[in-house]
Structure formats: structure tokens, C-alpha cells
N, C-alpha and C positions, 0 to 999 in steps of 0.2 A: 336354321327351321324358321319356319314360318308358324302363327297360331291359326287357325281353323278361323277365322271373322263369323260372328252371323249376328244375327241382328239382338240380343240379347246379352248379346256378350256386357255392354253397359252395365245392366244390372248384377252381375258377377261382380263385377268391375265396383258397383259402389258399397255389395255388400263389406266386401273386403276390405275395403277403406275406412266404412262407419265398423266394423271390425276391432278392424287398428286404434278408432280414435273411441272406440266406449273402451277394448282395455288398457290404451293409455290413461285418460281420466282416472280410470277406479284406482290403476297402481301411482297415479302422483297423490290421489287422496288421499289411498289408505298408506300411503310410506308417509308424506308430509302428518301428517294424525301423528304417527308412530312418535314422528320427529316431536312434533307437537305433546307428548306423551312422557317422553325421556325413555325410549327403547328405541334410539337409537346411540349407539356408544364409538366413544374416542376412538376403542379395537370392531369393529375393522372400518369404520362410515372416519373418524376423527383423523386416523392417521392418512388418509388415502386422502381426504380433504384439504388436511395440511400437505402434503406434500404435490398435491395441482395446483394449490393456495402462493406456496415459494415458487415456484416455477412460472407461473402469470407472476409471478413481480420477479422472474429472472434472479432467483436465489436457489442456490443448494436444498434438494426437498430434504431437510430434513423432519426429525419425529422422536419421538418419547416409547420405543419398546418394552411391552414389557416383561421380555427377558433378555434381547439384549440391549437395553437403558436406548440413550441418546445417540443413533444411531443417522446416517444415511437409510429411502426406502429401499435402495438398491442392497441393503445390507440382512435384506427380510426376501424381497421377491424383485424377482430385474424382472418391471413393468412397465419398460415407456411409454410406452401405447396409449398410458393414463392422461398424459400429458396432452394429448388432441385437446383435452376436454378444459386446457388452462385458458386458453381466449375465454371463457367463458367470465371468466373474473375482470375482464379491461371493462368490462361492461355492472358488473353486481357486485358485493360483496358477500350476497345473501349464501350459507352456505345450502341449504337447503335446496338450492340449483342442481348441486350435482346428481340429486334424489328426480329429480325431475327431469334431467335428459339419460340419468338410467333407465326411466319410464318408457319415454320417449324414445330412445335405440330398442327397446324390447321390444316396442310395437311396431316399429316400422319390419323390424326381422319377422314378425311374419308378412306384413305387407310382400317383403324380396320372395318369402316360401311362395308367398299365393304366384309371382311371377316362375318361380320355379316350376312347381305345379304346369303351370300351362305351358311352359315351353316343354316336358316330359309328357307327360297325359295329351295334354290337348284337349283336356276336360275341366272345364270352370268351374263346375259342379259339385266335382272330385276333389278339385285343388281349393276353394270353400270346407268342404269337411276335412283333410286336414289343416287348414289353418284354423276349425276348432277347434279339431283336440290337443293345437298348441299352443292357442289362448288358454282352453279349460282347464290342462294341464299343472295337478296343484302346483312340484316342482317347481316352475315356471313360476309361476304366483306366490312362492315364498320367496325365490331368487328377489325378484322385485321391491316384495315390501320388508324386506329383511335385509334394513341397514343399505350401505353404498359397495360395490364389490367389482371388482376390474372384468373377472370372467362373466361377469352380470351385460355388463356392458358388450363384451366380446361377439354375442352372439348374434350382432346385426352384424360384424365383421365375419364371420366365420360362416354366413347366408352370404356375403356380399360375395366370400371368394369363391361358395361353390353354385354363384350363380353367375359368376364370369367364368366357371368354368363351362357349365350347360349354355352359355353364351358364346362359346369360345373366341374369349374376347381377352388372349395373352397375355396381356401387358398388363390389364387392371385386375387378371389373377394375379400373374404376383406382386402387383403393388398389396392386395389387399391381404395375401400372405404373409406379408412383410408385418401389416399392422397387426393380422391374429396372432401372428407368433410373439410379437411387440404386448402382449395385454400380461404374460407372464413365462414366467421358464419353463414350467411344468406343458406349452403349448405346443414343446417340443417333439410330443407324444402322439396328440391330433396332426398335427403337418404330418408326421411319417404313416399315423393310418390314413389319410383322409391320398396321399399319395398313390395310396398300395387299392381303397379305393374306385381315384381315377383310372387308376391302370387297369383296373376287372371292365369298367362300366363302360369304357373309350382308347380299345387301340391306337389310335390315332392322334393320344395325348399321352402317347407310353413314354418321351421325352420328358413332355412337363412334368408329368407325377413321380419322374425320377430324379430328377433335380428340384421336387420338392421335397423329395425324403431326402436327401443328402441336403438341403440347404437345412430339416430340420435338424436333423444328427450334430450339424455345423453349430446353428442355435445353441441347443439342449447343452453341447460339452462346454463350448461356451460361457450362456448365462450364469451352471452351472460350477464347475470346473475354476474360470477364472476370475467373473465378472465379479460375485456375487461374493466371493473369497476374498476378495479385493477390499470391499466394501465392509463386511464383518468380522468382530470382533472372536467370532466364534464361526463351529462349526454349520452345515450349512443342519433348517433346523425341521423340513419337514422332510426325514429318511428314518426315522426315526421307527421300529415293531413292525419291520418288515421282514416277512417269511425266508427266511434263507434257500430254499427246496422247493423245485418245481412244483412239489405237494400241496404243497403248504400252503403254497403261490395259490393257487385253483381252490382250496379250498375256503381259502381266505373270500372266494367272492359268495362263501355259504355258509357260514359257521357261525351265525350268528342270528338270533329270527326277525333282529330291525333290515334287514341287509336283507334276505327273505321277502318282505313286506317286500323295502323298496324296489326289487327286481319286479315282484307281481303287479304292482299296480300302476308300475313307469310303463311296463309292454300294454297290461291290459287297457290305460287311459287308449293307447294308440290299436285296441284293438290285436293285440298281438301282433300286429301285423308287420315289425321291423321283423322278427324271425324268419319271413318270407324273404327279405332283401341280403344274401351273402357280402354283396359287395360292403357292407356296413360294420360287418360283423367283427372284422378289426377295430375299428371305431369305436362299435357298443366297449368288446371287452378290457379294452386300453380305456375306456370310461371309466366302467367299473371298478376295473383293477387296482385303477390310480386313488381314487376314493376308497373303497373295501381294503387293499393291504396294508393300511398304516394302520396298527391297534390304538396307534397313540390318540388316534384323533376320530373319536366314535363321533361326533361330528357330525363327519363326512357321510354317515353310513342311511341316512334318511330321509325323507322327500321336506326336511324346513332346509332353510337357508340358502346360499347363494350355490351350492355344490352341482343341481339339478339342473342349473342352466341351460349346461354345454349338452346334457343328455338330451335336453328336451329340442334341441335342430338335430342333434345324430337321429333320434330317433322319428323327428318328424319324417327329415329327408331320407328316411329308412322308407318312413309308412309310403311315401311317393311312389321309390322305386318296385316296392309289393306292389303293390295296386297295379303299374303298370307291365311286372308279372302278371298278377292274374285275369288282371282282364283281358286278357289274348283268348281265355275261356270264355267260350260262348254263354254261359248260366252266370256266370258274371255278371258278360257284359249286359246282355240282356239284363239284369236285376241292382242296376250297380243304384240308382235311387234307393232299394230296400238298402244296398249299402250302405251309403250317406247316411241314411236315416237310423243306422244300427249303431253308423263309428260317434256321428254327433250324440243320439240317446244316448250311449254307454259312457262320454265323456262326461256329456251335463250330470248325468246322475253320481257318476266316482266328485266329480264338483261339490254337488248340492249335498248330497244325502251320503255319499259314503265319508270323506277323505273331507270335505269340510271347508272347502279353497278358503284363504284369506282374502279373496276380491270379496266375499260376500259379507262382508267387515262395512262395506260402501251402504249396505241400506238396512244398518243395527244400530238405533238414534242412542241403544247406548257408549257406543263405542265413540261418537258423537260429544255423549255429554262428559264422557270417561277424559274427553281429551279438555274440559272445560276446571277440569279438578289442580289443576297441576299451577296457578297463581301465584302460589307461594313457594316453587322451584325458580321460575319469574324473578321475583322480586330477585334473590339472590343471588340470579347470575346478574341482572341490570344494573346492580353496586359494584362491578368489573367492571374497568375504565377499558376501553380496546385498548390502550397499549402495557398493560401491565401485563406479569406472571402471571400465571396463578398453578394450581397443585391442587388436585379434587381429583375426585374419582370417576369413574367411567362412563359413567353416564352425565354427567354435567360435564366432562370434559372432553363431550364434543361442540359444546357451544363458545368453545374457547378456541376453539383450532383456527384462527386468522393472528393470531395471536401466539407467543411461547407459552406454550403446558406442559406441563409434565403429572403424569398419573397420580395419584397420592399415597406415599409408603411411610414407614417409620423413619426414612432417612432424608426426610423431605427438607434438611437443612441443607445438602450439599448445594441445594437451587436455588438456596432464599428464595424462592417465589414471594410477590410481594402481595400477592392475595392466598388466602385457603379457603376451599369449602368445604361444608361435612353439612350429609344430612343421612343424618343418626336416626331415620325409620326404622319400622320393627317391619318385619313382612315383607320386603323388597326383591325385587326380582334379584335373586344373585350374581347373575352377570355383571350391575352393577358393581360389582367389586371387585370387579378380574383384579387383577397387579397387584392388588391394594390388600384384599383381603380385611380382617375383622377392623373395625372404625372404633371400638372402645379405646384400644393404647392408644392407636394416636389420637384421637380427643384427646383423651386425657397429655400425653404430653406435650400439645399444640394448646390447650389450658394452663400448663406448667413454664411456657415458654416464655420468658424475662422479656425477649424478642417480638409475640406476638400481642396486641392485643383485641376482642373481640368488638366487631361495630357494629355487628349483625346477630341477635341472638333470638329463635324460640326455641320451645319444650326439644326443640329436635334437629333443629336449622341453626347451621356456623356461620360463619365472614370474618375471618380472621382479617388484620393487617397487618402486616410488619412497621414497625414504629417508624424503625427508619429510612423506610418510605415516605410516610408521613411526615419526617420532619426536613425533609429536600424543596 
């Protein structure tokens, strides 16, 4: 299908590219400043970065899991597609590069969305409106600026999968399907429902849709039942707290104010248009069920973290097909400019005044002033040689992902780390101590440990060195 050309096409394409550049630049800026503020943690950023770095060195992707201990990453999640990022470490050793690549991937997914909109709607103005809603969606912005996660990078590959479908490029479609599935074992649910959506949208792709469903089921079974148990010392961690009954599962979609808040504002961010795209209902239901069912992981319920990245893709694609349905009505088509203004205006208003999108930090002077206040932690980190083994807590451990690092616990002796770093300030982000707990008893233990000596100390910060290491 050819896009109808007119003399203004280049203007809309330029706007789409400009929006992509602005989104990506802001995403990189905010992400890097949060890293420099020590608000990026070993869980999840450090674990993924350590695995990606290890593969770039042709080594097993080992990491310190705060529950399972020292494991291969496939014991936690089966995520082979993240190793597509490994080649970046052939050219640089800077950990922040995966944050840069993540923001670029999401930014480019918006350009792919624009192309999909042009093909499906043959209306570049409407496509720009949908892309604007996508970029302004607070859930997507939170996914970009909150550490690193494979699902956030997957937005580009899910978008490319659907782009290959609307372009009728079968070989590329299945290449992207495999890449998309490879970002996490749970993506088999997305694959199944994607197959359902394609089956409904285009009966000529019935065979491809069925193959997609079968491949996705096989992927889920092999990943969850065979591969992860092979590497894992325990049970699969992410199936706890799921209601047993069907009614319980359905109620779990709405049984908490936070879930209702997320659903309302997610759909409102796209003008509630996804409701009018029944082709995508299965995708939307599985997306929110997979997040809301597990009572043990309430962090999945809100608009924060990375859990809304795939929601953004699904809602944006559903919005395109909802518009395709609605513009069949002459009144909607006649007032398309008003529809565009309402969509973009609503997204802007929600982002700026209601949900206070994190990208607004980019013009906040206090945000950059805050970054300058962490030189005291920089001094601590720089005292550790590049090849030394380290034990420290969650926010500091993210700075040692290209060497052997463990989350600091009271049984640190089993690893015999060459350096131990402790920042015992009051009022810290509780996430700083995930996997560690209270630092006070650990600090007392290390201070009294004859195998360690203090080589740097302030009122609240400590750097310990293993004496045996100094004697070498």
C-alpha cells in the first residue's frame, strides 16, 4: 500500500523526526543526571549491565541476585535479546551507554509508530497526533528515566514487528518476532495476543498469525519450564500471589485504587480511543493482567518504572486503529483538525499539570544543582581500583558492574571482597539498601573485623580495604 503523497509530507516527516530528537535528548539528559545522582541501582540497571558487559567479553553473564545469590542471568529472566547491546562495549567501557541506547531505542520506536500511522491511516497529521500522545505518556517517560530495563528497549522491536506486518514483509516480521520474544520469557503472552490481533486485522495473514501464536507458546514453555529452571537454584520467582480462580483474576484488574488510577490515566492519555480498537483488546488485557495479578509485586501497578513501556506501544497502536474506525464517520473526518488538537492538548495537559511527567525535570535548575551535590560519593567510588572485587549497597554497586561486585550483606565474608564501601547517611532513598537491609549492624561488624581496615572515612562514609589484599 502506497502512502498518498502531497507537497506537505516533508513537513510532517520533519516534525516526527524533531519530536523523536527532542524526546531522545530529554530522555538521555534526565537518565544520565539520575545516574550521576546515584538514583540508578544495581537492581535492575547493574545486573543487566554486568551481564551485557560479560557477554561483550565472551564470558558467562553472571551477576549477584539479591534473592538467588550469584547466578547466571538466565536463572532470573530469559533475556537473550539484551545481548544485542553487547557490541557497544567493544568501543566504550562507560556503563551509562546502555542508558543512552535505551533512550534512543524508545525515541526511534516513535518514528516507527509514525510510519505505521501513515500506512494504516494515510493521514500524516493524525499520525503526528498519535506519536505526540505516545511521547507525552507519563508511563513511557518513567520507563525511559528509571534505570535500565530490557522491556523498555523492547518497545522498538515490538513496534518494528507490527511495522513489518503492516508493510507485509513476512521475513522481517518473523525476525522481529524472535527478537521481541527474546527480551523476556513473559513476552510469550504478547506474542500470543499479537497473533490474535493480526488474525483479526488481516485474514490474509491467518497462517502467519497462527504460527506467531504457536511460536510464542513454545517460547513460553521452553523458557519458563526448561531454560530458567536449568539455571535457577530455586523456583521461578515471578508467579507468586496470583489468584486461583477466574473471577479472582478478573477482579484483580480493579481491586486496588492504584490499579484503577493507572488504567484511567493510561487510557485517558490516548483520549480513551484504544477502547474502540477491539483487535487490541486481548493485547491490552494480557498486558494489565500480567502486571496486576501478582499481589507480591505492587511496584508493577502504577505509572512508574518500566512496566508501562509495552502498555504505551499497545495503546498507541490501538489508537491508530481506533482512529481508522472512527474516521469512517463523515463528522469525525470533517473535524479531524479538532480531534488532533484535543488529543495533543489532552496529552500535554495531563503530562504537565496532572501527572507531572518526569521529562519536565529537563528545565528544572534544581535538578541539575542536585547532581552537583554527590562529589563526596564520587570520591569514595574512585578509591576502588578497576579490577578489585567490591561489596557495597544497591546505589553504589551500580558503579562497579564491569568488575566483580556483590550487594553488601552481613555474610560478606563468604566473598572476601577486597573493598567494602558504606554510605550511612540518614534519610536516604530506601532503594539504596535493597538486598542489604540496615547498615548499622554491618558497619559495626566490618569496623571490628580484623581482616579489614578503614582507608577512607568521614562522619558517615567508609571505605574498607581487605588487609590481605594490601599485603600483596
